DOPA-264979 format. One line per 4 residues: number of its first residue (from 1); their letters; for each residue x, y, z of N, C-alpha, C, O, CB. Coordinates in pm, whole numbers, always signed. Each point is the difference from the previous one (the first is absolute). Glycine has a CB too. Example, Ala and Ser with C-alpha at 12.3 -4.5 7.8 and 13.67 -1.06 7.14 Angstrom:
2
1> AS> +1319:-569:+780:-89:+119:+0:+90:+120:+0:+104:-2:+66:-293:-115:+59 ~ +154:+222:-197:+82:+119:+6:-77:+109:+73:+51:+111:+17:+67:-174:-232
REM end
This chain:
82
1> MLWI> +247:+23:+108:-39:+6:+138:+124:+33:+82:+107:-56:-22:-297:-109:-13 ~ +175:+254:+129:+105:+36:+93:-42:-51:+136:-111:+27:+46:+180:+179:-180 ~ +20:-280:+198:-35:-63:+127:+112:+20:+99:+115:-30:-30:-256:-139:-88 ~ +110:+218:+236:+97:+11:+108:-4:-132:+76:-106:-43:+46:+80:+298:-27
5> APSI> +141:-317:-7:+6:-133:+62:-58:+4:+140:+46:+75:+85:+156:-130:-221 ~ -302:-29:+158:-53:-11:+136:+97:-80:+86:+97:-57:-51:-333:+70:-36 ~ +210:-15:+215:+82:-86:+84:-12:-141:-55:-83:-27:-87:+52:+176:+292 ~ +110:-237:-155:+8:-134:-56:-141:-57:-18:-73:-21:+97:+298:-15:+13
9> PTDS> -263:+12:-234:-136:-44:-29:-18:-150:+21:+95:-74:+22:-115:+261:-185 ~ -104:-228:+155:-28:-142:+0:+29:-51:-141:+5:+77:-95:-182:-57:+279 ~ +197:-148:-197:+24:-58:-132:-117:+26:-94:+20:+15:-120:+122:-190:+225 ~ -264:+179:-51:-115:+22:-87:+0:+141:-57:-43:+19:-114:-87:-185:+248
13> EAAR> +176:+266:-57:+9:+136:-53:+102:+8:-112:-26:+62:-103:-40:+28:+327 ~ +180:-151:-205:+103:+1:-103:-48:-76:-123:+25:+43:-113:+154:-28:+289 ~ -247:-126:-156:-51:-79:-112:-104:+80:-78:-3:-6:-123:+46:-206:+250 ~ -127:+285:-56:-103:+82:-66:+66:+105:-89:-45:+23:-113:-113:-61:+307
17> MEKS> +264:+102:-145:+71:+100:-80:+62:-66:-123:-8:+54:-110:+54:+82:+317 ~ +15:-251:-188:+65:-70:-111:-103:-42:-105:+25:+15:-120:+154:-95:+276 ~ -292:+29:-113:-101:-50:-92:-78:+110:-69:-65:-25:-102:+49:-175:+244 ~ +21:+322:-89:-77:+109:-61:+49:+28:-142:-77:+45:-85:+39:+54:+313
21> GMPA> +165:-126:-253:+55:+23:-133:+22:+146:-34:+47:+33:-108:-159:-240:+39 ~ +77:+297:+162:+19:+142:-23:+144:+38:+29:+50:-30:+108:-291:+76:-52 ~ +309:+21:-149:+135:+47:+29:-3:+95:+120:-91:+81:+13:+156:-106:-256 ~ +34:+14:+328:+2:+84:+120:+142:+41:+34:+96:-75:-23:-302:-40:+108
25> LLLI> +218:+234:-31:+124:+44:+63:-24:-14:+149:-93:+58:+55:+156:+104:-245 ~ +21:-239:+254:-12:-25:+143:+110:+76:+71:+118:-30:-17:-221:-199:-22 ~ +65:+328:+118:+97:+81:+74:+32:-69:+132:-89:-29:+80:+3:+241:-186 ~ +216:-238:+127:+41:-61:+127:+102:+91:+67:+78:+67:-69:-120:-301:-20
29> PGID> +42:+237:+222:+94:+87:+71:+144:-46:-18:+29:-120:-1:-208:+172:+167 ~ +268:+44:-180:+142:-31:-11:+60:-38:+134:+99:-72:+6:-84:+228:-197 ~ -75:-108:+299:+42:-36:+135:-103:-102:+50:-115:+35:+29:+229:+195:+18 ~ -72:-352:-38:-94:-110:+28:-19:-18:+151:+59:-89:+60:+11:-24:-273
33> EDGR> -152:+199:+271:-21:-1:+145:-83:-116:+49:+16:-46:+113:+3:+290:-120 ~ -109:-294:-77:-92:-103:+47:+2:-128:-83:-84:-88:+21:-57:+270:+65 ~ +233:-193:-179:+12:-122:-79:-77:-2:-129:+13:-94:-79:+22:-18:+289 ~ -118:+215:-236:-83:-3:-120:+83:+8:-128:-33:-67:-98:-150:+173:+230
37> AGWW> +289:-26:-134:+81:+12:-122:+64:-133:-35:+0:-42:-116:+45:+285:+166 ~ +9:-310:+50:+60:-130:-23:-103:-103:-45:+27:-80:-89:+145:+135:+259 ~ -291:-52:-108:-104:-94:-37:-40:+18:-145:-8:-97:-75:-74:+95:+310 ~ +56:+127:-276:-41:+26:-139:+111:-31:-99:-28:-50:-109:-128:+225:+193
41> SDWK> +281:-145:-49:+111:-32:-89:+11:-151:-20:+19:-47:-112:+103:+254:+188 ~ -135:-282:+33:+3:-147:-10:-118:-50:-83:+15:-90:-82:+101:+76:+305 ~ -234:+73:-201:-120:-39:-76:+22:+21:-149:-34:-86:-81:-111:+145:+278 ~ +202:+55:-232:+22:+29:-143:+99:-100:-61:-16:-40:-115:-31:+285:+158
45> MTHP> +148:-285:+33:+97:-98:-51:-65:-135:-24:+39:-72:-92:+143:+192:+213 ~ -280:-155:-40:-65:-130:-16:-122:+7:-92:-60:-103:-31:+139:+42:+259 ~ -115:+181:-272:-113:+20:-92:+45:+91:-115:-55:+108:-20:-113:-137:+210 ~ +268:-15:-266:+57:+88:-103:-97:+38:-110:+23:+99:-70:+193:-203:+119
49> NAVV> -323:+28:-68:-95:+32:-106:-109:+99:+43:-81:+43:-82:+125:-269:-11 ~ -46:+261:+220:-98:+97:+47:+30:+135:-64:+116:+40:-10:-145:-163:+230 ~ -75:+192:-264:+20:+127:-69:+10:+114:+102:-73:+99:-5:-53:-186:-196 ~ +219:+69:+293:+22:+97:+107:+145:+44:-8:+92:-81:+1:-271:-23:+147
53> QIVN> +197:+234:-155:+135:+56:+3:+20:+60:+139:-79:+85:+43:+82:-39:-296 ~ +101:-89:+321:+27:+51:+134:+88:+124:-12:+103:-1:-68:-123:-231:+169 ~ -23:+338:-33:+76:+125:+5:+44:+20:+144:-82:+15:+90:-47:+87:-285 ~ +260:-103:+216:+58:+16:+133:+16:+149:+27:+67:+70:-75:+54:-294:+59
57> LDGV> -182:+273:+123:+7:+141:+36:+119:+23:+94:-13:-12:+121:-239:+36:-147 ~ +366:+7:-32:+122:+20:+78:-20:+107:+107:-56:+106:-27:+192:-173:-172 ~ -91:+37:+318:-6:+96:+110:-137:+13:+65:-17:+82:+90:+198:+37:-204 ~ -277:-196:+71:-135:+8:+54:-27:-124:+86:+29:-113:-41:-107:+250:-159
61> GTRI> +22:-114:+317:-33:-111:+89:-147:-40:-13:-65:+28:-101:+243:+49:+259 ~ -226:-141:-56:-136:-52:+0:-105:+109:-21:-103:-26:-62:+182:-155:+213 ~ -55:+300:-101:-97:+110:-15:+17:+66:-137:+46:+113:-12:-46:-73:+263 ~ -37:-114:-353:+11:+48:-137:-80:+128:-18:+37:+86:-81:-5:-321:+1
65> DWAW> -141:+250:+154:-83:+119:-14:+71:+128:+43:-49:+109:-27:-149:-254:+65 ~ +311:+134:+28:+78:+118:+37:+97:+40:-110:+70:+100:+15:-92:-166:+223 ~ +27:-7:-346:+102:+22:-102:-58:+25:-139:+59:-43:-99:+92:-100:+233 ~ -265:+212:-143:-65:+17:-130:+91:+71:-101:-3:-34:-118:-216:+42:+234
69> ENIA> +298:+88:-72:+90:+69:-93:+102:-97:-58:+27:+1:-120:-57:+214:+249 ~ +86:-299:-44:+96:-101:-45:-69:-99:-95:+59:-42:-100:+71:+66:+316 ~ -253:-60:-185:-74:-94:-85:-24:+63:-137:+16:-67:-102:-126:-36:+305 ~ +70:+230:-205:-26:+67:-128:+126:+1:-87:-8:-25:-120:-167:+168:+232
73> ETME> +290:-114:-53:+125:+0:-76:+32:-140:-53:+40:-15:-116:+44:+205:+257 ~ -101:-289:-58:+27:-139:-40:-93:-41:-113:+44:-63:-97:+32:+9:+329 ~ -203:+89:-222:-96:-38:-102:+29:+69:-133:-15:-60:-106:-157:+24:+285 ~ +215:+163:-174:+37:+69:-123:+112:-76:-71:-4:-17:-122:-65:+238:+223
77> KELA> +168:-264:-25:+113:-74:-59:-47:-133:-57:+42:-38:-110:+114:+146:+273 ~ -242:-181:-90:-49:-128:-48:-84:+16:-126:+14:-78:-94:-12:-7:+329 ~ -88:+184:-238:-87:+21:-115:+81:+49:-122:-38:-27:-114:-153:+80:+270 ~ +300:+18:-131:+85:+46:-111:+68:-118:-69:+37:+10:-118:+0:+208:+238
81> KK> -18:-329:-48:+63:-119:-57:-92:-70:-99:+47:-77:-84:+86:+49:+293 ~ -261:+53:-201:-98:-73:-83:-2:+52:-141:-77:-49:-83:-61:+7:+284
REM end
């Protein structure tokens, strides 16, 4: 599953993702304009067993949808590691 990090979610949304058990790549902006990247990074540190891999999109801000080319390059690199 590929997931673009939403703005700071409720605890129930994060819990639902964790409990789904589905491996996921979570794309977070490299420029943390609204706090979501920090929130998700902290969440991952406190939930180390969650099957979520965080991918930091360097140079990309909150408008991730404006950076599809950058996302495609990042995803190619991440998938090549597998």
